[in-house]
N, C-alpha and C positions, 0 to 999 in steps of 0.2 A: 178383566180386561174390557167386554165385552161394554161397561159403564162407560169406560176413555175413549173408547170408539164414539159410542154415543157421544158423547159430552163435546169429542172434536168438530164433529158434525159435518165429516167428510164421509163421501160413498167409503164401503169400507166391509170387507169380507171375512169372515170368521172360518180357520182352517182347523177342524181337529186331528188332533195329532193322536198315535196311540204307539206307543212305545216298546220295544221289544226288549230280550235280557242284556243286551248289548249298550244299553242306555245305561247301564250301573256300572261301565266304562269311566276311569274320568273324564271331565270335557277337556283336560290337556292332552290326553291320548287321540279324544276322539276329531280335536280341530274344529275346524269348517267341514262339518257333514252331514250327512241323515243317515248313518249308519246303525245308530241308537234307532230308528223310527221301523214299525211295522209299514211299509207302505203300502200294501196291500190293503188295509184295514181303514187306514189314514186319508185322509182330505187329500185329493192330487196336488200337489206342488209342482204346478208349470209357469211358464210363460202365457203372459206377459208378468213380469216380475213386478212389485209393486213398489210406490216410492216409501212406502212406513212400513214395516214389519213392528207388530210389538209382541214381547213375547213374556213367560214369567216362569219362573222356575229354575234349576238346575237345567233339565232335561231338552229345554228347547234353546237352550244359548247355542248348541253347535248349530242346529236347522236354522236358525236366525244367521249364524253367520255364513251358511253356506247359501241361504237366498242372496246375502249381500257380493258373494262372490258371483253367484251365477248371472247377477245383474250389470256386475264389471265396476262395482261398488258403486254403483248410483243409490242403490236403497238405504234407507236411513233407518237405523236398529235403532228400538227404545227399549229396554228390558225392564222389567218389573221385579222386587225384592235382591235378589241375588244372582248373579251368574255363574257362580264357582269356576268361573273361567276366566283368563286374562281380559282387563277390562278395556284396553285400548281400543280394538275393533266395535264398540258400541257406542254410538252419538251421543246417547245419554240412558243413564242408570235412576231408577227413581226408586229410591231404597227408604226405609224408614229404621228407627232408633233399634230394634232388636237384633238387626244385621251387622251391624257397629262396622259399617264400611268406613272406610280411610276418607277424606275429604278428596275428591280430585277435580278436575275440570269439566269432567263428562257426570260426576255423579250428584246427583241431586238428593237432600234429605227432605223427607215428608214427616208429618206428624203420625200419621196413621196410613193404613190402605185404601187405595184410592174407591171409594164406593161412592152412589150416588142412586137415589129411589125415586123414581120417577113421580113428581106430585100431584097424577093425574090416578095414577094407581094407590097412590095414598088415599086419595079422599075419596074414589070407588071405594076403598078397604073399608073406611070408616063410615060410610052409609052402611055395606053388608051387615058389618058385625056390630054397631052401636046398639040396635035393637036385642040382640043377644045379651047385652050385658047391664039392661035398666034395671034388673035388680040386685045389683051390686052398687055399693053406693062411693064417690069419688072421694079421695083422688086414688086414682090406678097409679098401682104400684106394676110394670112387666119386669118379670122375673125371667131372662135369656140364659137356655144352661147348655152350656155347651158339654165337656165329656173328657175323655183319653185324647193325649196326644203326648209325640216325643217331649213335654217337659213335663206335663202333669197328668196323675191318675184321677181320676174322679169314682173316688172308693164310696161305699156305701156310708161312712161314716161322717164324709165331707158331706154328703149329701143330705144327711140327717141334720148336720149342722149348719147348712145352708137354710135348709126348712126352717129351723126353728128361729135362726137370728132374721129372716126376712118376714116370717108371721110376727113376731113381734114388733119391728118397725112397724108392718101395717096396722096390727092391732092399734097401737099406740097414735096413729096419722088418722084413723077414725074411720078410714077406706077400705080398698080389696086389692087384691092379688090377681095379675095376670099370668100365668108360668105357662111355658113350652120348652118342652125338652128338645132336642137335636139329634141328629143322621151319629153322632161320635158320644151320647149316652148312656152309660149301661145299663143293661135293666137294671140289675141290683141297685143301682144308684137311683134311678128314675122310680123303682116301686119305695125306695126309701123315703125321697125326697114325696113323693105324694102322702105318702101314710103319716107324716110326721107336718104335712103344712096344717095350722092352726089359725085359719082366720078366713072371713068370705072370698072365695077364689073362683076364678076359672078356668080348669088346668085342661091342656092338651099335650098328650103324649107323642111325639112324632113318629111316623109312620111312612112307609115308601109306598110311591103311588095314592097317597089320601087324595081323595078328590076336594077339600075344602082344610084349608092353614091358616090359621089364626096370624101366623106372624105378622104381615102387613097390617092387619086391623090392631095388633096390638101397639107398633110401629107409630100409629094415626092417633090413637086413644088414650095410651099412655100419657100421665101426668110426671112420673120418675122412671128410672130403669134401674134396674141392678143387674148386672151380666158378671159370668164367672172369667174367672182371670185367664182361660186355657185358650179363649179365641180372640185375636185381633180382631177379626171382620166384625164380630158382632158387638163389639165396642167402637168400631169406628162407626157401623150404621147407627148404633143408638146416637153416637156424637154428632149426625149431621142435622139431628131436629132439633139444636138449640135448647135442650130439655135435662136435670139434673141428671147425671150417670153415675151410678157408684159402681165401684169393681171389687165384688167377693172373691180375695184370694184365699191360698192353701199353697203350704211348700209344693217347692218344684221339685221332682223325682229323680233320685240318683241314678246315674249310666248303670245297665244292667250287668256290663263287664269290666273285669278291671283294667282293659287296655282303655277302654270309651272313658273309664274314670279318670286314668292316667289323663290323657289329649285335653280332656275338659278342664282338668286343674290346669294345666302346661296354659292351656288358650287363658283359662283367666289371668294368668299370671302377667301375660306378653302380648296380648292384644290392646288396641287403643283404650286411654280412657277416655270419658266424652263430657263436652263441655255441657255447659248448662241447657243446651238448646239442642242436647242431642245427637252434636256434631263429634265425631272422635275427635281428639287434637291431635296434631303433627307427629308424624310418625318418626318412630326411634327405631335401633337396628333389629331389635328383638321382635317388634311389631311388623317390621316388612318382611322377617322371613317368617311369621303367621301367618300375614294376608298373603303371601305367595303360595304357599300351603292349601290356604281355601281357595285362591282362585284356580291352582292347577286340578282341585277336586279332591285333594289328598286327604284334606281333613273336612268335615263337613262341621262349621259354627254351629254353636246351642244357639238358639234366640237368645237374646235378654231381654226377657219381659219386664222384668225391673225399670230397665232403659226404657223403655214404650209407655209404661204408665207415668213414669216421670215426667215426661214431655209432655203425657196429655194432660198431666197436674198443671204444670208449668203455662200452658195455654188457656188453665182453665174450663177443661174439657169432661173434667172427671174428676170425683174422689175415690179413697178407698174404702173400705165399708168401715162404718162406722166412725168416719170425720163427717163434722159438720156439714150439711148440704148446700149452708151459704155460702161456703167457701168458693162456692163455682160462680163464675160469670155467666154459664149460660149462653155460651157464644158458638155459634155451629160450628162445624168443622168447615176448613175451606179451603183444601190442598188440590181439590179436584181441579179448581180455577187454575191455580197455580201450575199444577201440572200442566195444563191444556198451552198454559203462555209458554211455558218451556219448549213443549213438542213446536208449537208453531212457530219459536223463535229459532230452531234450527233450518227454518226455512227461507229465514231473513238475512244469511249471512252466506258469504262466497262457500264452494266445496270444499276448500280447503280450510274452513273453520267448521266443519262437521256440517255441511247445510248447502244447500243448492238452488235454483229456482224453484215456487213455489207448485203443485204438482197437485192436480184436482181430485186424486183420491189417497186414500191408504187404506190397508191390509192388515189383517190382523193373522197372527200365530198364534194359537193358542196353546195354552202349556197341558 
């Protein structure tokens, strides 16, 4: 969200929210409220109310609606990803294919999460880290490793296969590997990964509060990327650079409980199929019921990473592991520019059309 606020170019303020146990209550019951927020531990939510509030994730949706209510309806609401609340109160929802939101007047489908990497920071990182890679031969392959998520488990076995496959690719290229783990990488998977890499390499194991992290240096200096399938954000950041991006994948984990398995299977049968651009096709009766349950917060939709990557492939932004890199058109991701245009458009139409007179500032509601 910070990247989006900066891209708009309007004065803005970030509000950090800390949530209480009540945030677990479905949004349909919370309504427009701050009942799920620990007011004492969060940034103050006080007048003057902003002209624009940008939020993300399920838990911030009731707070955004409350701010709009406090402003007398003047505040425009922009939400990222999925509201898990009725969509009507929001002026704009910017979503991506993995959430499978149906087409609506206030929903805009993006190819990927909104990310932007400052060009000056990349230049500085390149100058800082290039001398440390002088012993390595080009081309550089950057391996960006995620980890466990609600959809994927990065086991030691998968990490070993990743290390062997990417090492073989790097040896065949005559180049070198730049590898980093992340906060979500399990220790056992990281150990296996580093033990089985068999090519010229610069290794970085993620650690909290590290004084130096080569991630931006990798982004600036790599000639190509291999990114694990579990992270939508890592893939999106690599795609902003206009370089070849390959996604390493493994099977999605099954839900842990029988009830969750039943709900997932039912959702797969009833949610909207996607068209070639990643936009769900027109509603049918069963899909409308599924949507209502999701919007009421009674069903948490599983993220459809296969749909996400299909759209990126169709845009020429990624290829899946093992496919020829020549199939990529290497065009950088441009969703941020389109998102900014959509938001500015909210202030160019009459209030009855989800907008009003242009205001000089915007405010952020952090997830």
